[in-house]
C-alpha positions as CSV (number, residue, x, y, z in Angstrom):
1,M,5.9,-26.0,-34.3
2,L,6.4,-24.1,-30.9
3,K,10.2,-24.3,-31.3
4,E,9.9,-22.8,-34.8
5,N,7.6,-20.1,-33.6
6,F,10.0,-19.2,-30.8
7,Q,13.0,-19.1,-33.1
8,S,11.1,-16.9,-35.5
9,V,10.2,-14.4,-32.8
10,E,13.9,-14.5,-31.6
11,S,15.0,-13.7,-35.2
12,N,12.6,-10.8,-35.4
13,I,13.8,-9.4,-32.1
14,Q,17.4,-9.7,-33.2
15,R,16.6,-7.9,-36.5
16,A,14.7,-5.1,-34.7
17,C,17.7,-4.7,-32.3
18,E,20.1,-4.4,-35.2
19,I,17.9,-1.8,-37.0
20,S,17.8,0.3,-33.8
21,G,21.5,-0.2,-32.9
22,R,20.7,-2.1,-29.7
23,N,22.0,-5.3,-28.1
24,R,19.7,-8.3,-28.0
25,S,20.4,-8.5,-24.3
26,D,18.6,-5.1,-23.9
27,V,15.2,-6.8,-24.6
28,T,13.4,-9.3,-22.4
29,L,11.0,-11.6,-24.2
30,I,7.9,-12.5,-22.1
31,A,6.1,-15.6,-23.4
32,V,2.4,-14.8,-22.7
33,S,1.1,-18.2,-21.8
34,K,-2.5,-17.5,-20.8
35,T,-4.9,-20.4,-21.5
36,K,-2.0,-22.6,-22.6
37,P,-1.4,-26.0,-21.0
38,I,1.8,-26.5,-18.9
39,G,3.3,-28.9,-21.5
40,M,3.5,-26.0,-24.0
41,L,5.2,-23.8,-21.4
42,E,7.7,-26.5,-20.7
43,E,8.5,-26.7,-24.4
44,I,9.2,-23.0,-24.6
45,Y,11.2,-23.2,-21.3
46,N,13.3,-25.8,-23.0
47,C,13.9,-23.3,-25.9
48,G,15.6,-21.1,-23.3
49,C,12.7,-18.8,-22.2
50,R,12.6,-18.0,-18.5
51,N,10.0,-15.2,-18.5
52,F,6.3,-16.1,-18.7
53,G,3.3,-13.7,-18.5
54,E,-0.2,-14.5,-17.3
55,N,-3.4,-12.4,-17.3
56,K,-5.3,-14.1,-14.5
57,V,-4.3,-14.6,-10.9
58,Q,-5.8,-18.1,-10.7
59,E,-4.0,-19.4,-13.8
60,L,-0.7,-17.9,-12.6
61,S,-1.1,-19.5,-9.2
62,E,-1.9,-22.9,-10.7
63,K,1.1,-22.9,-13.1
64,F,3.6,-21.4,-10.6
65,P,4.6,-24.7,-8.9
66,L,4.6,-26.7,-12.2
67,L,7.6,-25.0,-13.8
68,K,11.2,-24.8,-12.5
69,S,12.1,-22.2,-9.9
70,D,14.2,-20.1,-12.2
71,V,11.1,-19.0,-14.1
72,K,10.2,-15.4,-13.7
73,W,6.4,-14.8,-13.6
74,H,4.9,-11.6,-14.9
75,M,1.4,-10.5,-14.0
76,I,0.3,-8.6,-17.1
77,G,-3.5,-8.6,-16.8
78,H,-5.8,-6.3,-14.9
79,L,-5.3,-7.1,-11.2
80,Q,-8.1,-6.8,-8.6
81,R,-7.0,-5.6,-5.1
82,N,-8.7,-8.6,-3.4
83,K,-6.5,-11.0,-5.4
84,V,-3.1,-9.4,-4.8
85,K,-2.4,-11.6,-1.8
86,N,-2.7,-14.8,-4.0
87,I,0.3,-13.9,-6.2
88,I,2.4,-11.5,-4.1
89,D,5.1,-14.1,-3.4
90,K,5.0,-15.6,-6.9
91,V,5.6,-12.7,-9.3
92,S,8.8,-11.1,-10.4
93,F,6.9,-8.1,-11.9
94,I,3.4,-6.7,-11.8
95,H,3.0,-4.8,-15.1
96,S,-0.6,-3.6,-14.7
97,V,-0.7,-1.1,-11.8
98,D,-2.9,1.8,-12.7
99,S,-4.1,3.3,-9.4
100,Y,-2.7,4.2,-6.0
101,R,-5.2,2.0,-4.3
102,L,-3.9,-1.1,-6.1
103,A,-0.2,-0.1,-5.4
104,E,-1.2,0.4,-1.7
105,E,-2.7,-3.1,-1.5
106,I,0.4,-4.6,-3.2
107,N,2.5,-2.7,-0.5
108,I,0.3,-4.1,2.3
109,Q,0.6,-7.7,1.1
110,A,4.3,-7.3,0.3
111,K,5.0,-6.0,3.8
112,K,3.4,-9.1,5.3
113,K,5.8,-11.3,3.4
114,N,8.8,-9.0,3.9
115,L,9.1,-8.5,0.1
116,V,9.7,-5.5,-2.1
117,I,7.7,-5.9,-5.3
118,P,8.8,-4.4,-8.7
119,I,5.8,-2.8,-10.5
120,L,5.2,-1.0,-13.8
121,I,2.6,1.7,-14.2
122,E,0.1,0.8,-16.9
123,V,-0.4,3.8,-19.2
124,N,-3.5,4.0,-21.5
125,I,-1.4,5.7,-24.1
126,A,-4.2,6.1,-26.7
127,D,-6.9,6.9,-24.1
128,E,-9.0,3.9,-25.3
129,S,-12.2,3.6,-23.3
130,T,-12.1,-0.2,-23.5
131,K,-8.7,-0.5,-21.8
132,F,-7.3,-0.1,-18.3
133,G,-4.4,2.2,-17.5
134,V,-3.8,5.7,-16.4
135,S,-3.8,8.6,-18.8
136,M,-0.5,10.1,-19.8
137,Q,-1.1,13.4,-17.9
138,Y,-1.8,11.6,-14.7
139,T,1.1,9.1,-14.9
140,K,3.8,11.3,-13.3
141,P,1.7,12.3,-10.3
142,L,0.7,8.7,-9.7
143,V,4.4,7.6,-9.8
144,K,5.2,10.3,-7.3
145,D,2.4,9.1,-5.0
146,I,3.4,5.5,-5.2
147,S,7.1,6.3,-4.6
148,A,6.3,6.8,-0.9
149,L,5.3,3.2,-0.4
150,E,8.0,1.2,1.3
151,N,7.5,-2.3,-0.2
152,V,6.8,-1.3,-3.8
153,R,9.3,-0.1,-6.4
154,V,8.2,1.6,-9.6
155,K,10.6,0.2,-12.2
156,G,9.0,1.7,-15.4
157,L,6.0,1.9,-17.6
158,M,3.8,-0.5,-19.5
159,T,1.2,0.0,-22.2
160,I,-1.1,-2.0,-24.4
161,A,-1.2,-0.2,-27.7
162,P,-4.3,-0.2,-30.0
163,N,-5.1,-3.3,-32.0
164,V,-4.0,-2.3,-35.5
165,E,-3.5,-4.1,-38.8
166,N,-0.4,-2.1,-39.6
167,P,2.1,-2.0,-36.7
168,E,3.5,1.3,-38.0
169,N,0.3,2.9,-36.8
170,N,1.5,2.3,-33.2
171,R,4.9,3.8,-33.6
172,I,3.6,7.2,-32.5
173,Y,2.3,5.7,-29.2
174,F,5.5,3.9,-28.5
175,K,7.4,7.1,-29.1
176,Q,5.1,9.0,-26.7
177,L,5.5,6.4,-24.0
178,K,9.3,6.4,-24.4
179,Q,9.3,10.2,-24.0
180,L,7.1,10.0,-20.9
181,F,9.5,7.3,-19.6
182,I,12.5,9.7,-20.1
183,D,10.6,12.7,-18.6
184,I,9.8,10.7,-15.4
185,S,13.4,9.4,-15.3
186,N,14.7,12.9,-15.4
187,E,12.7,13.8,-12.3
188,N,15.0,11.6,-10.2
189,I,12.1,10.6,-7.9
190,D,13.2,8.7,-4.8
191,N,12.5,4.9,-4.9
192,V,11.7,5.1,-8.6
193,S,14.0,3.8,-11.4
194,M,12.9,4.0,-15.0
195,D,14.6,0.7,-16.1
196,V,11.7,-1.1,-17.8
197,L,9.6,-0.1,-20.8
198,S,7.1,-2.9,-21.4
199,M,5.4,-2.4,-24.7
200,G,4.8,-4.4,-27.9
201,M,2.9,-7.6,-28.5
202,T,2.7,-10.2,-31.2
203,G,1.5,-7.7,-33.9
204,D,3.9,-4.8,-33.2
205,Y,6.8,-5.9,-31.0
206,A,9.4,-5.2,-33.7
207,V,8.3,-1.5,-33.9
208,A,8.2,-1.3,-30.1
209,I,11.8,-2.5,-29.9
210,E,12.9,0.0,-32.5
211,E,11.3,2.7,-30.2
212,G,12.9,1.5,-27.0
213,A,11.0,-1.4,-25.5
214,T,13.0,-3.3,-22.9
215,M,10.2,-5.9,-22.4
216,I,7.9,-7.3,-25.1
217,R,4.9,-9.6,-24.4
218,V,4.4,-12.2,-27.1
219,G,1.6,-14.8,-26.9
220,T,0.0,-15.7,-30.2
221,G,3.4,-15.4,-32.0
222,I,4.8,-18.2,-29.8
223,F,1.9,-20.3,-28.7
224,G,-0.7,-19.7,-31.5
225,E,-4.2,-18.5,-30.9
226,R,-5.5,-18.6,-27.4
227,N,-8.4,-20.8,-26.2
228,Y,-11.1,-18.4,-25.2
229,S,-13.2,-21.2,-23.7
230,I,-11.0,-21.3,-20.7
């Protein structure tokens, strides 16, 4: 079942890439494994996936030593400053930076470990009150502020689009984030490279790819419904 799910997602990614004239290699699939047991992650690993995303620090920390060392771990959930130290040497990317104070703490902890941490700025593209992220108009100033931090590198933008029944309804938001991505890239800010556009989840990743996503975060589409009791 998991293998079939994974293959189905891969087929959809390939199709979306073909529609938009892109190469499959342009898009990184992150298997969002929150609440899932390590055995399920191993099964997806054996399908060829090397990028896994977690929402909670404790869960990422527990799973980190249980998969092989070539796995890249992505922190995609809201990150509290007091927990940064627990994952600073485990993550390949932190997707959910939405304040200077959080970036500053990542910088402090990275410096202790002599690391440079790639981060994405989380943009609340639809200005939803229930979601984290910085508003569009404040994104570029935040990027400029963070760019001065020595042990942090802004690599792009991330968003969680609205939960909609028709994925086409999110196309406008993906277009807006792509344009913001281009605008910031054109600023040529020191220590900033707009390489990564993390957008699109199980319900809308095909549309996100068509609009320029370079990373998509798929959980339910691969693993099935999550266990909310954990």
